[in-house]
C-alpha angles and dihedrals in degrees: 000000000000091000094244125125121227090246089061096057104027092095090051091051091048092051092049090049092053093047092048090049092054091046093050091047092073092042092052092045091053091046093053091044089052090055091049091051093049094049103032093038101206085159131030136188109285095023118133110227143172119211120170107319095337127093128178149104120299109242104162134020116196135171094258105028145004125228122224126188107214129207091274089056092249119142113235117194108209121189111243091235089069093062091054103040101036131059110278124199114195107191094190107029098118103351133020094204112114137174124246114207119195120185115214128188125194130187124270112263093035123133100263095189092053091046091050091051092050092050093049096044091051091050091053091048093058107103094207093053115097122238091216117073085032121226117256140191126205136189098229107172156338107262130199092262105003147044102248123222131173125210118202124194134168123222132192100233141013090249089066096056099081093038092053094045092051095046093044095051092046092052094041094054091051094045094049091048090052089058095042093247108148126216102217131213126211113281132185129204118218116209116196112205096193110025093169092057091047092050091050091050091051092050090051091049092051092047092051092056115098116248115264115258116245 
């Protein structure tokens, strides 16, 4: 009817078929992944998950995609294939208890036994920290500018993690200061091999600068 022979359009039809096949491949993959999620249930409504670079709470599970609400209250629509093919962390799948790890560095020459006792006592004083598993503190290494400790505490829910970290660090800084235990910061020593030459170069540089206008 259009006046075109099959030989004139067969390559166009073949190209459209290939393009359609590639487009449907992702749709089918997400559809099958949605079925796996619904039957296997690696995630459920209300779970807090991390997949790839996205973290949030599962609010909707559909055949093609799943919706997460992140910490900024933004809705992120993630294709279901991502939950099956990438590494998935479900923070609340079977148990909402998680561990909070806080690194602490104190200055060289400090009383390590006293510092360890302070860290452990503060962890036990936190009301949100669980008694079982019990909190712990370990001396884990000799750093470049500090004696490195690590405090480990378990909390009941994800909402307690930031609260516990904030309260613990606030109290720890005060308690260490009360016992004259310093929290160091990185420092570097500069050794000048030829100080006279450096001083001469600085004098020449200053002399070469034009005098400031009044």
